[in-house]
N, CA, C and O atoms as a GROMACS GRO file, in nm:
protein
  468
    1MET      N    1   0.088  -0.116   0.002
    1MET     CA    2  -0.005   0.003   0.000
    1MET      C    3   0.095   0.134  -0.002
    1MET      O    4   0.197   0.143   0.066
    2LEU      N    5   0.052   0.220  -0.084
    2LEU     CA    6   0.124   0.345  -0.092
    2LEU      C    7   0.093   0.444   0.015
    2LEU      O    8  -0.023   0.456   0.055
    3THR      N    9   0.190   0.514   0.064
    3THR     CA   10   0.154   0.620   0.166
    3THR      C   11   0.097   0.740   0.100
    3THR      O   12   0.100   0.747  -0.023
    4LYS      N   13   0.047   0.834   0.170
    4LYS     CA   14  -0.009   0.953   0.121
    4LYS      C   15   0.099   1.030   0.047
    4LYS      O   16   0.074   1.089  -0.058
    5GLU      N   17   0.220   1.029   0.104
    5GLU     CA   18   0.332   1.108   0.046
    5GLU      C   19   0.368   1.044  -0.087
    5GLU      O   20   0.392   1.120  -0.181
    6GLU      N   21   0.374   0.912  -0.105
    6GLU     CA   22   0.405   0.850  -0.220
    6GLU      C   23   0.297   0.879  -0.332
    6GLU      O   24   0.328   0.905  -0.449
    7GLU      N   25   0.174   0.872  -0.286
    7GLU     CA   26   0.053   0.902  -0.379
    7GLU      C   27   0.070   1.052  -0.432
    7GLU      O   28   0.055   1.080  -0.550
    8ALA      N   29   0.102   1.141  -0.339
    8ALA     CA   30   0.116   1.280  -0.382
    8ALA      C   31   0.233   1.291  -0.477
    8ALA      O   32   0.223   1.363  -0.576
    9PHE      N   33   0.350   1.221  -0.451
    9PHE     CA   34   0.453   1.229  -0.543
    9PHE      C   35   0.414   1.174  -0.680
    9PHE      O   36   0.454   1.232  -0.781
   10LEU      N   37   0.336   1.063  -0.687
   10LEU     CA   38   0.298   1.005  -0.821
   10LEU      C   39   0.218   1.107  -0.894
   10LEU      O   40   0.242   1.129  -1.013
   11ILE      N   41   0.126   1.171  -0.829
   11ILE     CA   42   0.044   1.274  -0.894
   11ILE      C   43   0.131   1.384  -0.943
   11ILE      O   44   0.126   1.419  -1.061
   12TYR      N   45   0.212   1.443  -0.856
   12TYR     CA   46   0.295   1.557  -0.890
   12TYR      C   47   0.388   1.522  -1.016
   12TYR      O   48   0.406   1.600  -1.110
   13TRP      N   49   0.441   1.406  -1.006
   13TRP     CA   50   0.546   1.372  -1.108
   13TRP      C   51   0.479   1.336  -1.250
   13TRP      O   52   0.538   1.354  -1.356
   14GLU      N   53   0.357   1.286  -1.240
   14GLU     CA   54   0.273   1.264  -1.367
   14GLU      C   55   0.254   1.399  -1.434
   14GLU      O   56   0.267   1.411  -1.556
   15ASN      N   57   0.223   1.503  -1.350
   15ASN     CA   58   0.192   1.641  -1.407
   15ASN      C   59   0.312   1.710  -1.455
   15ASN      O   60   0.304   1.783  -1.553
   16ASN      N   61   0.428   1.691  -1.389
   16ASN     CA   62   0.546   1.773  -1.413
   16ASN      C   63   0.668   1.713  -1.477
   16ASN      O   64   0.765   1.783  -1.505
   17ARG      N   65   0.665   1.581  -1.501
   17ARG     CA   66   0.784   1.512  -1.552
   17ARG      C   67   0.836   1.564  -1.684
   17ARG      O   68   0.956   1.583  -1.703
   18GLU      N   69   0.748   1.585  -1.772
   18GLU     CA   70   0.788   1.642  -1.900
   18GLU      C   71   0.829   1.780  -1.903
   18GLU      O   72   0.921   1.816  -1.976
   19LYS      N   73   0.764   1.860  -1.825
   19LYS     CA   74   0.804   2.000  -1.807
   19LYS      C   75   0.949   2.016  -1.754
   19LYS      O   76   1.029   2.097  -1.802
   20GLN      N   77   0.975   1.938  -1.657
   20GLN     CA   78   1.110   1.931  -1.590
   20GLN      C   79   1.218   1.858  -1.663
   20GLN      O   80   1.335   1.861  -1.623
   21ARG      N   81   1.180   1.794  -1.769
   21ARG     CA   82   1.278   1.724  -1.851
   21ARG      C   83   1.349   1.812  -1.947
   21ARG      O   84   1.456   1.772  -1.992
   22LYS      N   85   1.302   1.924  -1.984
   22LYS     CA   86   1.356   2.019  -2.078
   22LYS      C   87   1.486   2.077  -2.032
   22LYS      O   88   1.501   2.123  -1.918
   23THR      N   89   1.582   2.073  -2.125
   23THR     CA   90   1.723   2.124  -2.082
   23THR      C   91   1.724   2.272  -2.046
   23THR      O   92   1.801   2.310  -1.958
   24TYR      N   93   1.645   2.355  -2.106
   24TYR     CA   94   1.646   2.491  -2.075
   24TYR      C   95   1.589   2.519  -1.932
   24TYR      O   96   1.639   2.605  -1.860
   25ARG      N   97   1.487   2.447  -1.898
   25ARG     CA   98   1.436   2.455  -1.764
   25ARG      C   99   1.534   2.406  -1.655
   25ARG      O  100   1.548   2.461  -1.546
   26GLN      N  101   1.600   2.298  -1.696
   26GLN     CA  102   1.698   2.237  -1.606
   26GLN      C  103   1.810   2.338  -1.582
   26GLN      O  104   1.852   2.351  -1.467
   27PHE      N  105   1.861   2.414  -1.686
   27PHE     CA  106   1.959   2.510  -1.673
   27PHE      C  107   1.911   2.623  -1.590
   27PHE      O  108   1.986   2.670  -1.504
   28LEU      N  109   1.792   2.670  -1.609
   28LEU     CA  110   1.748   2.792  -1.522
   28LEU      C  111   1.743   2.749  -1.378
   28LEU      O  112   1.784   2.822  -1.288
   29LEU      N  113   1.692   2.630  -1.356
   29LEU     CA  114   1.665   2.595  -1.210
   29LEU      C  115   1.804   2.556  -1.152
   29LEU      O  116   1.822   2.560  -1.030
   30GLY      N  117   1.895   2.522  -1.231
   30GLY     CA  118   2.026   2.470  -1.168
   30GLY      C  119   2.121   2.585  -1.150
   30GLY      O  120   2.225   2.563  -1.088
   31ILE      N  121   2.098   2.710  -1.199
   31ILE     CA  122   2.195   2.820  -1.193
   31ILE      C  123   2.232   2.853  -1.044
   31ILE      O  124   2.348   2.873  -1.011
   32PRO      N  125   2.130   2.857  -0.957
   32PRO     CA  126   2.181   2.888  -0.815
   32PRO      C  127   2.277   2.791  -0.762
   32PRO      O  128   2.370   2.832  -0.693
   33ILE      N  129   2.264   2.663  -0.789
   33ILE     CA  130   2.359   2.562  -0.730
   33ILE      C  131   2.501   2.583  -0.798
   33ILE      O  132   2.607   2.573  -0.734
   34ALA      N  133   2.492   2.612  -0.933
   34ALA     CA  134   2.616   2.634  -1.008
   34ALA      C  135   2.688   2.763  -0.951
   34ALA      O  136   2.810   2.766  -0.947
   35LEU      N  137   2.619   2.861  -0.911
   35LEU     CA  138   2.686   2.978  -0.866
   35LEU      C  139   2.752   2.962  -0.734
   35LEU      O  140   2.842   3.038  -0.697
   36LEU      N  141   2.704   2.858  -0.661
   36LEU     CA  142   2.763   2.827  -0.530
   36LEU      C  143   2.901   2.771  -0.559
   36LEU      O  144   2.985   2.779  -0.469
   37PHE      N  145   2.934   2.713  -0.675
   37PHE     CA  146   3.062   2.672  -0.707
   37PHE      C  147   3.150   2.779  -0.768
   37PHE      O  148   3.267   2.792  -0.732
   38VAL      N  149   3.094   2.854  -0.858
   38VAL     CA  150   3.160   2.954  -0.941
   38VAL      C  151   3.206   3.080  -0.869
   38VAL      O  152   3.318   3.128  -0.888
   39LEU      N  153   3.116   3.133  -0.786
   39LEU     CA  154   3.144   3.260  -0.715
   39LEU      C  155   3.266   3.245  -0.625
   39LEU      O  156   3.347   3.338  -0.626
   40PRO      N  157   3.288   3.138  -0.546
   40PRO     CA  158   3.399   3.115  -0.454
   40PRO      C  159   3.533   3.114  -0.541
   40PRO      O  160   3.640   3.155  -0.494
   41ILE      N  161   3.521   3.068  -0.665
   41ILE     CA  162   3.641   3.053  -0.745
   41ILE      C  163   3.685   3.194  -0.789
   41ILE      O  164   3.802   3.231  -0.783
   42ALA      N  165   3.580   3.270  -0.836
   42ALA     CA  166   3.603   3.406  -0.877
   42ALA      C  167   3.655   3.506  -0.757
   42ALA      O  168   3.741   3.592  -0.775
   43VAL      N  169   3.598   3.482  -0.649
   43VAL     CA  170   3.638   3.564  -0.524
   43VAL      C  171   3.777   3.531  -0.487
   43VAL      O  172   3.857   3.620  -0.456
   44ASN      N  173   3.811   3.400  -0.489
   44ASN     CA  174   3.950   3.358  -0.452
   44ASN      C  175   4.054   3.412  -0.558
   44ASN      O  176   4.168   3.444  -0.526
   45PHE      N  177   4.010   3.418  -0.679
   45PHE     CA  178   4.112   3.459  -0.785
   45PHE      C  179   4.125   3.612  -0.773
   45PHE      O  180   4.234   3.663  -0.798
   46PHE      N  181   4.030   3.682  -0.740
   46PHE     CA  182   4.042   3.830  -0.746
   46PHE      C  183   4.061   3.887  -0.601
   46PHE      O  184   4.077   4.009  -0.592
   47ALA      N  185   4.061   3.812  -0.491
   47ALA     CA  186   4.080   3.867  -0.362
   47ALA      C  187   4.228   3.906  -0.334
   47ALA      O  188   4.254   3.995  -0.253
   48GLY      N  189   4.324   3.840  -0.401
   48GLY     CA  190   4.455   3.883  -0.379
   48GLY      C  191   4.525   3.817  -0.267
   48GLY      O  192   4.641   3.851  -0.244
   49TRP      N  193   4.466   3.724  -0.193
   49TRP     CA  194   4.530   3.653  -0.087
   49TRP      C  195   4.619   3.545  -0.129
   49TRP      O  196   4.704   3.500  -0.052
   50TYR      N  197   4.602   3.499  -0.259
   50TYR     CA  198   4.692   3.392  -0.314
   50TYR      C  199   4.785   3.455  -0.406
   50TYR      O  200   4.746   3.490  -0.518
   51LYS      N  201   4.908   3.470  -0.368
   51LYS     CA  202   5.003   3.551  -0.438
   51LYS      C  203   5.025   3.501  -0.587
   51LYS      O  204   5.042   3.579  -0.680
   52ARG      N  205   5.025   3.374  -0.599
   52ARG     CA  206   5.054   3.316  -0.734
   52ARG      C  207   4.943   3.363  -0.833
   52ARG      O  208   4.971   3.408  -0.944
   53ALA      N  209   4.819   3.351  -0.787
   53ALA     CA  210   4.708   3.389  -0.874
   53ALA      C  211   4.708   3.544  -0.901
   53ALA      O  212   4.665   3.591  -1.006
   54ASP      N  213   4.757   3.613  -0.806
   54ASP     CA  214   4.784   3.760  -0.826
   54ASP      C  215   4.883   3.787  -0.933
   54ASP      O  216   4.866   3.873  -1.019
   55MET      N  217   4.997   3.703  -0.924
   55MET     CA  218   5.100   3.719  -1.025
   55MET      C  219   5.042   3.682  -1.166
   55MET      O  220   5.070   3.754  -1.262
   56VAL      N  221   4.968   3.583  -1.179
   56VAL     CA  222   4.923   3.542  -1.310
   56VAL      C  223   4.813   3.646  -1.367
   56VAL      O  224   4.798   3.666  -1.487
   57ARG      N  225   4.748   3.701  -1.278
   57ARG     CA  226   4.639   3.798  -1.314
   57ARG      C  227   4.711   3.923  -1.366
   57ARG      O  228   4.668   3.985  -1.464
   58GLY      N  229   4.827   3.961  -1.297
   58GLY     CA  230   4.894   4.083  -1.339
   58GLY      C  231   4.996   4.065  -1.461
   58GLY      O  232   5.057   4.160  -1.509
   59GLY      N  233   5.007   3.939  -1.503
   59GLY     CA  234   5.103   3.913  -1.614
   59GLY      C  235   5.052   3.943  -1.753
   59GLY      O  236   4.934   3.969  -1.772
   60GLN      N  237   5.141   3.938  -1.848
   60GLN     CA  238   5.107   3.976  -1.985
   60GLN      C  239   5.012   3.876  -2.053
   60GLN      O  240   4.929   3.911  -2.138
   61GLU      N  241   5.029   3.746  -2.009
   61GLU     CA  242   4.963   3.632  -2.074
   61GLU      C  243   4.813   3.620  -2.024
   61GLU      O  244   4.733   3.549  -2.085
   62PHE      N  245   4.782   3.685  -1.922
   62PHE     CA  246   4.654   3.663  -1.866
   62PHE      C  247   4.538   3.715  -1.959
   62PHE      O  248   4.541   3.830  -2.002
   63ASN      N  249   4.441   3.632  -1.987
   63ASN     CA  250   4.330   3.679  -2.076
   63ASN      C  251   4.203   3.652  -2.000
   63ASN      O  252   4.161   3.538  -1.979
   64PRO      N  253   4.144   3.766  -1.960
   64PRO     CA  254   4.020   3.757  -1.881
   64PRO      C  255   3.908   3.683  -1.948
   64PRO      O  256   3.821   3.625  -1.882
   65GLY      N  257   3.910   3.685  -2.082
   65GLY     CA  258   3.810   3.608  -2.166
   65GLY      C  259   3.816   3.461  -2.126
   65GLY      O  260   3.712   3.397  -2.112
   66VAL      N  261   3.936   3.407  -2.106
   66VAL     CA  262   3.955   3.266  -2.087
   66VAL      C  263   3.897   3.234  -1.943
   66VAL      O  264   3.831   3.132  -1.924
   67LEU      N  265   3.921   3.317  -1.854
   67LEU     CA  266   3.859   3.289  -1.716
   67LEU      C  267   3.716   3.301  -1.720
   67LEU      O  268   3.649   3.221  -1.655
   68LEU      N  269   3.657   3.400  -1.793
   68LEU     CA  270   3.508   3.416  -1.802
   68LEU      C  271   3.449   3.303  -1.870
   68LEU      O  272   3.343   3.258  -1.826
   69ALA      N  273   3.511   3.248  -1.984
   69ALA     CA  274   3.468   3.136  -2.060
   69ALA      C  275   3.460   3.011  -1.966
   69ALA      O  276   3.362   2.936  -1.966
   70ALA      N  277   3.568   2.993  -1.888
   70ALA     CA  278   3.582   2.874  -1.798
   70ALA      C  279   3.475   2.880  -1.685
   70ALA      O  280   3.419   2.778  -1.644
   71LEU      N  281   3.449   3.003  -1.638
   71LEU     CA  282   3.341   3.013  -1.530
   71LEU      C  283   3.206   2.985  -1.594
   71LEU      O  284   3.121   2.921  -1.531
   72LEU      N  285   3.182   3.031  -1.721
   72LEU     CA  286   3.062   3.010  -1.779
   72LEU      C  287   3.031   2.861  -1.809
   72LEU      O  288   2.921   2.808  -1.795
   73ILE      N  289   3.143   2.802  -1.853
   73ILE     CA  290   3.135   2.647  -1.885
   73ILE      C  291   3.106   2.573  -1.757
   73ILE      O  292   3.024   2.481  -1.755
   74ILE      N  293   3.175   2.614  -1.646
   74ILE     CA  294   3.155   2.536  -1.518
   74ILE      C  295   3.007   2.562  -1.474
   74ILE      O  296   2.940   2.470  -1.427
   75THR      N  297   2.956   2.685  -1.488
   75THR     CA  298   2.827   2.716  -1.447
   75THR      C  299   2.722   2.630  -1.532
   75THR      O  300   2.628   2.569  -1.479
   76GLY      N  301   2.747   2.631  -1.654
   76GLY     CA  302   2.647   2.555  -1.741
   76GLY      C  303   2.644   2.405  -1.718
   76GLY      O  304   2.540   2.339  -1.721
   77PHE      N  305   2.770   2.353  -1.692
   77PHE     CA  306   2.779   2.201  -1.677
   77PHE      C  307   2.711   2.170  -1.545
   77PHE      O  308   2.626   2.080  -1.542
   78ILE      N  309   2.746   2.244  -1.427
   78ILE     CA  310   2.690   2.209  -1.303
   78ILE      C  311   2.548   2.232  -1.301
   78ILE      O  312   2.474   2.151  -1.247
   79ALA      N  313   2.501   2.341  -1.358
   79ALA     CA  314   2.349   2.371  -1.363
   79ALA      C  315   2.268   2.263  -1.428
   79ALA      O  316   2.167   2.220  -1.373
   80ILE      N  317   2.314   2.214  -1.551
   80ILE     CA  318   2.244   2.118  -1.620
   80ILE      C  319   2.258   1.978  -1.553
   80ILE      O  320   2.160   1.906  -1.537
   81PHE      N  321   2.385   1.941  -1.514
   81PHE     CA  322   2.415   1.820  -1.455
   81PHE      C  323   2.340   1.794  -1.324
   81PHE      O  324   2.289   1.684  -1.303
   82SER      N  325   2.333   1.890  -1.241
   82SER     CA  326   2.263   1.875  -1.115
   82SER      C  327   2.110   1.858  -1.132
   82SER      O  328   2.048   1.775  -1.067
   83ARG      N  329   2.057   1.935  -1.216
   83ARG     CA  330   1.913   1.918  -1.233
   83ARG      C  331   1.874   1.795  -1.313
   83ARG      O  332   1.767   1.738  -1.292
   84ARG      N  333   1.961   1.753  -1.404
   84ARG     CA  334   1.932   1.629  -1.479
   84ARG      C  335   1.947   1.501  -1.382
   84ARG      O  336   1.872   1.404  -1.391
   85PHE      N  337   2.040   1.511  -1.300
   85PHE     CA  338   2.062   1.405  -1.198
   85PHE      C  339   1.933   1.406  -1.106
   85PHE      O  340   1.883   1.297  -1.079
   86ARG      N  341   1.880   1.512  -1.060
   86ARG     CA  342   1.772   1.524  -0.978
   86ARG      C  343   1.647   1.475  -1.055
   86ARG      O  344   1.561   1.411  -0.994
   87TRP      N  345   1.634   1.502  -1.186
   87TRP     CA  346   1.525   1.449  -1.263
   87TRP      C  347   1.528   1.297  -1.274
   87TRP      O  348   1.425   1.231  -1.265
   88ASP      N  349   1.648   1.243  -1.292
   88ASP     CA  350   1.672   1.092  -1.298
   88ASP      C  351   1.623   1.031  -1.174
   88ASP      O  352   1.549   0.932  -1.176
   89GLN      N  353   1.665   1.090  -1.060
   89GLN     CA  354   1.626   1.029  -0.935
   89GLN      C  355   1.471   1.031  -0.913
   89GLN      O  356   1.411   0.934  -0.868
   90ASN      N  357   1.412   1.142  -0.947
   90ASN     CA  358   1.264   1.143  -0.940
   90ASN      C  359   1.198   1.052  -1.036
   90ASN      O  360   1.093   0.996  -1.004
   91GLU      N  361   1.254   1.032  -1.153
   91GLU     CA  362   1.195   0.939  -1.256
   91GLU      C  363   1.217   0.792  -1.201
   91GLU      O  364   1.128   0.709  -1.213
   92GLN      N  365   1.327   0.764  -1.144
   92GLN     CA  366   1.343   0.632  -1.081
   92GLN      C  367   1.250   0.606  -0.972
   92GLN      O  368   1.190   0.499  -0.962
   93ARG      N  369   1.235   0.708  -0.884
   93ARG     CA  370   1.136   0.690  -0.774
   93ARG      C  371   0.994   0.669  -0.827
   93ARG      O  372   0.921   0.585  -0.774
   94TYR      N  373   0.954   0.747  -0.933
   94TYR     CA  374   0.822   0.740  -0.985
   94TYR      C  375   0.799   0.593  -1.046
   94TYR      O  376   0.693   0.536  -1.022
   95ARG      N  377   0.894   0.536  -1.120
   95ARG     CA  378   0.876   0.412  -1.179
   95ARG      C  379   0.873   0.298  -1.070
   95ARG      O  380   0.801   0.199  -1.085
   96GLU      N  381   0.950   0.314  -0.964
   96GLU     CA  382   0.942   0.221  -0.847
   96GLU      C  383   0.812   0.218  -0.792
   96GLU      O  384   0.752   0.113  -0.767
   97LEU      N  385   0.762   0.344  -0.769
   97LEU     CA  386   0.626   0.352  -0.702
   97LEU      C  387   0.513   0.303  -0.791
   97LEU      O  388   0.412   0.252  -0.741
   98LEU      N  389   0.528   0.317  -0.923
   98LEU     CA  390   0.426   0.262  -1.015
   98LEU      C  391   0.439   0.105  -1.008
   98LEU      O  392   0.338   0.036  -1.012
   99ALA      N  393   0.557   0.053  -0.999
   99ALA     CA  394   0.570  -0.098  -0.990
   99ALA      C  395   0.506  -0.148  -0.860
   99ALA      O  396   0.437  -0.250  -0.855
  100LYS      N  397   0.534  -0.071  -0.757
  100LYS     CA  398   0.484  -0.108  -0.621
  100LYS      C  399   0.334  -0.102  -0.623
  100LYS      O  400   0.268  -0.188  -0.565
  101LYS      N  401   0.278  -0.007  -0.686
  101LYS     CA  402   0.132   0.013  -0.696
  101LYS      C  403   0.070  -0.099  -0.772
  101LYS      O  404  -0.036  -0.150  -0.735
  102LYS      N  405   0.138  -0.139  -0.885
  102LYS     CA  406   0.086  -0.258  -0.961
  102LYS      C  407   0.090  -0.387  -0.888
  102LYS      O  408   0.003  -0.472  -0.907
  103ARG      N  409   0.191  -0.406  -0.802
  103ARG     CA  410   0.200  -0.522  -0.732
  103ARG      C  411   0.097  -0.540  -0.616
  103ARG      O  412   0.063  -0.653  -0.580
  104GLN      N  413   0.056  -0.440  -0.566
  104GLN     CA  414  -0.038  -0.455  -0.448
  104GLN      C  415  -0.178  -0.500  -0.505
  104GLN      O  416  -0.223  -0.455  -0.610
  105PRO      N  417  -0.239  -0.590  -0.428
  105PRO     CA  418  -0.359  -0.635  -0.473
  105PRO      C  419  -0.471  -0.529  -0.462
  105PRO      O  420  -0.472  -0.442  -0.375
  106ASP      N  421  -0.564  -0.545  -0.557
  106ASP     CA  422  -0.670  -0.451  -0.572
  106ASP      C  423  -0.789  -0.512  -0.482
  106ASP      O  424  -0.838  -0.622  -0.507
  107PRO      N  425  -0.831  -0.433  -0.376
  107PRO     CA  426  -0.943  -0.491  -0.289
  107PRO      C  427  -1.062  -0.505  -0.354
  107PRO      O  428  -1.142  -0.585  -0.304
  108GLU      N  429  -1.100  -0.436  -0.468
  108GLU     CA  430  -1.220  -0.438  -0.531
  108GLU      C  431  -1.242  -0.573  -0.613
  108GLU      O  432  -1.354  -0.619  -0.634
  109LYS      N  433  -1.123  -0.632  -0.657
  109LYS     CA  434  -1.125  -0.743  -0.742
  109LYS      C  435  -1.115  -0.873  -0.645
  109LYS      O  436  -1.129  -0.986  -0.693
  110ASN      N  437  -1.092  -0.857  -0.524
  110ASN     CA  438  -1.075  -0.962  -0.425
  110ASN      C  439  -1.216  -1.031  -0.401
  110ASN      O  440  -1.308  -0.958  -0.365
  111ASP      N  441  -1.235  -1.154  -0.418
  111ASP     CA  442  -1.365  -1.212  -0.405
  111ASP      C  443  -1.375  -1.278  -0.267
  111ASP      O  444  -1.472  -1.350  -0.242
  112GLY      N  445  -1.283  -1.258  -0.180
  112GLY     CA  446  -1.283  -1.321  -0.051
  112GLY      C  447  -1.226  -1.452  -0.045
  112GLY      O  448  -1.239  -1.516   0.059
  113GLY      N  449  -1.161  -1.501  -0.146
  113GLY     CA  450  -1.098  -1.632  -0.142
  113GLY      C  451  -1.183  -1.741  -0.168
  113GLY      O  452  -1.148  -1.854  -0.134
  114ALA      N  453  -1.303  -1.719  -0.229
  114ALA     CA  454  -1.388  -1.833  -0.262
  114ALA      C  455  -1.332  -1.921  -0.374
  114ALA      O  456  -1.294  -1.868  -0.478
  115ALA      N  457  -1.326  -2.053  -0.357
  115ALA     CA  458  -1.277  -2.149  -0.448
  115ALA      C  459  -1.380  -2.175  -0.553
  115ALA      O  460  -1.499  -2.174  -0.521
  116ILE      N  461  -1.343  -2.197  -0.673
  116ILE     CA  462  -1.434  -2.236  -0.781
  116ILE      C  463  -1.424  -2.378  -0.797
  116ILE      O  464  -1.312  -2.427  -0.809
  117GLY      N  465  -1.537  -2.456  -0.799
  117GLY     CA  466  -1.522  -2.597  -0.832
  117GLY      C  467  -1.613  -2.675  -0.761
  117GLY      O  468  -1.616  -2.797  -0.776
   0.00000   0.00000   0.00000
């Protein structure tokens, strides 16, 4: 027998699974998590407490476009990957609950165990 929480999840996921599967939506919902990774990298690079990073930043070879591109790639990857992983977890839970629901006996079809013959 499914709990109320499991039934609520089944209803929720039936209604929202296709909407949350879209890559654009996954990207938008995953940006806050990605920024948790990218902002500390940028702060550490520009804070000046790490002298070697400070020397690289002040050198002739430093290209801020490369740093910006790397931060954007990291943001995009983490945003999409984290939400896709979450979608896969929800999809697996949904399928497991459907299988559990199929396995449980239907009380309306139960005839009380009367034998034919």
